C-alpha positions as CSV (number, residue, x, y, z in Angstrom):
1,M,-38.0,-10.2,-39.4
2,A,-34.3,-9.8,-39.2
3,K,-31.9,-11.8,-41.4
4,K,-30.7,-15.0,-39.7
5,E,-27.1,-13.6,-39.2
6,D,-28.5,-10.4,-37.6
7,K,-30.5,-12.3,-35.0
8,T,-29.4,-12.4,-31.4
9,N,-29.7,-15.5,-29.1
10,A,-32.8,-13.9,-27.6
11,M,-34.5,-13.5,-31.0
12,R,-33.5,-17.1,-32.0
13,M,-35.1,-18.4,-28.8
14,L,-38.3,-16.4,-29.4
15,D,-38.4,-17.8,-33.0
16,T,-37.8,-21.4,-31.8
17,A,-40.6,-21.0,-29.3
18,G,-43.0,-19.6,-31.9
19,I,-43.4,-16.4,-30.0
20,M,-44.3,-13.3,-32.0
21,Y,-42.2,-10.2,-31.3
22,Q,-41.3,-6.9,-32.9
23,V,-37.8,-5.6,-33.2
24,H,-37.0,-2.0,-32.3
25,T,-33.6,-0.4,-33.0
26,Y,-32.3,2.8,-31.6
27,P,-29.1,4.9,-32.1
28,V,-26.2,4.3,-29.6
29,E,-23.6,6.8,-30.9
30,D,-24.4,9.3,-28.1
31,G,-23.7,6.7,-25.4
32,A,-27.1,7.1,-23.8
33,I,-28.1,3.4,-23.4
34,D,-29.8,3.6,-20.0
35,A,-33.4,2.3,-20.0
36,V,-35.0,5.7,-19.8
37,S,-33.0,7.0,-22.8
38,V,-33.8,3.8,-24.7
39,A,-37.6,4.3,-24.0
40,K,-37.4,7.9,-25.3
41,K,-35.4,6.8,-28.4
42,C,-37.9,4.1,-29.2
43,G,-40.8,6.5,-28.6
44,E,-42.3,4.3,-25.9
45,D,-43.6,4.9,-22.4
46,P,-40.8,4.2,-19.8
47,E,-43.3,2.2,-17.8
48,Q,-43.6,-0.2,-20.7
49,V,-39.8,-0.6,-21.3
50,F,-38.2,-3.0,-18.8
51,K,-34.6,-3.3,-17.9
52,T,-32.8,-6.5,-16.9
53,L,-30.7,-6.5,-13.7
54,V,-28.6,-9.4,-12.5
55,T,-27.9,-10.1,-8.8
56,Q,-26.2,-12.6,-6.6
57,G,-28.0,-13.9,-3.6
58,S,-26.6,-14.7,-0.1
59,D,-26.9,-18.3,-1.2
60,H,-24.3,-17.5,-4.0
61,N,-26.9,-18.2,-6.8
62,H,-27.6,-15.6,-9.5
63,Y,-31.0,-14.1,-9.9
64,V,-32.5,-11.9,-12.7
65,F,-34.9,-9.1,-12.0
66,V,-36.7,-7.1,-14.6
67,V,-38.2,-3.7,-13.8
68,P,-39.6,-0.7,-15.6
69,A,-37.1,1.8,-17.0
70,E,-37.6,4.5,-14.4
71,E,-37.6,2.2,-11.4
72,Y,-34.9,0.7,-9.2
73,L,-34.7,-2.7,-7.5
74,D,-36.0,-2.9,-3.9
75,L,-33.3,-5.4,-2.9
76,K,-35.2,-6.5,0.2
77,A,-38.3,-7.3,-1.9
78,C,-36.1,-9.1,-4.4
79,A,-34.6,-11.3,-1.7
80,R,-38.1,-12.1,-0.4
81,A,-39.3,-12.9,-3.9
82,V,-36.6,-15.5,-4.4
83,G,-36.5,-16.8,-0.8
84,V,-33.0,-15.7,0.2
85,K,-31.7,-13.5,3.0
86,A,-30.2,-10.9,0.7
87,V,-29.3,-10.1,-2.9
88,E,-26.9,-7.6,-4.4
89,M,-26.1,-6.4,-7.9
90,I,-23.2,-8.3,-9.5
91,P,-20.2,-6.2,-10.6
92,Q,-20.7,-5.0,-14.3
93,K,-17.4,-6.7,-15.2
94,E,-19.0,-10.1,-14.3
95,L,-22.1,-9.6,-16.5
96,L,-20.7,-11.1,-19.7
97,K,-19.2,-14.2,-18.2
98,T,-22.3,-14.8,-16.1
99,T,-25.0,-14.1,-18.7
100,G,-23.4,-14.0,-22.1
101,Y,-24.6,-10.4,-22.5
102,I,-22.9,-7.0,-22.1
103,H,-24.1,-4.0,-20.1
104,G,-26.9,-2.2,-22.1
105,G,-27.6,-5.4,-24.1
106,C,-28.6,-7.8,-21.3
107,S,-31.9,-9.6,-22.2
108,P,-33.8,-11.8,-19.8
109,I,-34.2,-14.2,-22.8
110,G,-31.4,-16.5,-23.9
111,M,-28.8,-16.1,-21.1
112,K,-25.9,-18.6,-21.0
113,K,-27.8,-20.4,-18.2
114,K,-31.4,-20.3,-17.1
115,F,-31.6,-18.2,-13.9
116,V,-34.6,-17.6,-11.6
117,T,-36.2,-14.6,-13.2
118,V,-38.6,-12.2,-11.5
119,Y,-40.5,-9.4,-13.3
120,D,-42.0,-6.4,-11.5
121,E,-45.7,-7.1,-11.0
122,T,-46.6,-4.1,-13.3
123,I,-45.6,-6.1,-16.4
124,V,-49.0,-7.7,-16.6
125,L,-50.7,-4.3,-17.0
126,F,-49.5,-4.0,-20.7
127,D,-50.4,-5.9,-23.9
128,T,-46.8,-5.8,-24.9
129,V,-43.5,-4.6,-23.3
130,L,-40.0,-4.0,-24.5
131,V,-36.9,-5.7,-23.2
132,S,-33.4,-5.8,-24.5
133,G,-33.1,-7.9,-27.6
134,G,-29.6,-9.1,-26.6
135,R,-27.5,-6.3,-28.2
136,V,-27.0,-2.7,-27.4
137,G,-29.3,-0.7,-29.8
138,L,-31.9,-3.5,-30.0
139,Q,-35.1,-4.0,-28.2
140,V,-37.8,-6.7,-28.6
141,E,-41.4,-6.0,-28.0
142,V,-43.3,-9.1,-26.7
143,A,-46.4,-10.0,-24.8
144,P,-45.8,-10.2,-21.1
145,D,-47.3,-13.7,-20.9
146,D,-44.9,-14.9,-23.6
147,L,-42.0,-13.3,-21.8
148,L,-42.9,-15.0,-18.5
149,K,-43.3,-18.3,-20.3
150,I,-40.0,-18.3,-22.3
151,T,-38.0,-17.4,-19.2
152,D,-40.1,-19.4,-16.6
153,G,-40.5,-16.0,-15.0
154,V,-42.7,-15.0,-12.1
155,T,-44.0,-11.6,-11.0
156,A,-43.5,-9.8,-7.6
157,P,-43.5,-6.2,-6.3
158,I,-39.8,-5.7,-6.8
159,G,-39.5,-2.1,-8.2
160,I,-39.3,1.2,-6.4
161,D,-39.4,4.7,-7.8
């Protein structure tokens, strides 16, 4: 376990909920912080490393979608999953003020506000998955059921190759 002062909001929330997790760190000096690079640096299968993407719906609400590292969002499927006409990615400059996290360190756990969160349906195929731990250079490995529980998440077919 990390020292108290080294913990992110995501890790503190996992601790508070009594959810077991493992911390993975990776070097960031090369600037390669995209999900596929993170999977390689952590020695994990990219299908098991999930990235967190934040959108805004046609209803002006924000929605969080979490997909495997090598996949992209199917925006029409995402809109269907949350019951709105359309969703689009929020501008990167709005990420911090919306979620409390920066690009490359956005975790589905512990955002400033609880948003509707949808995970690609493939998440349930794994015993554990990795998501951002809330800081660039940090991932947390957690059981999918625990991740769904702590974020009140649901699953849907939202990713495309």
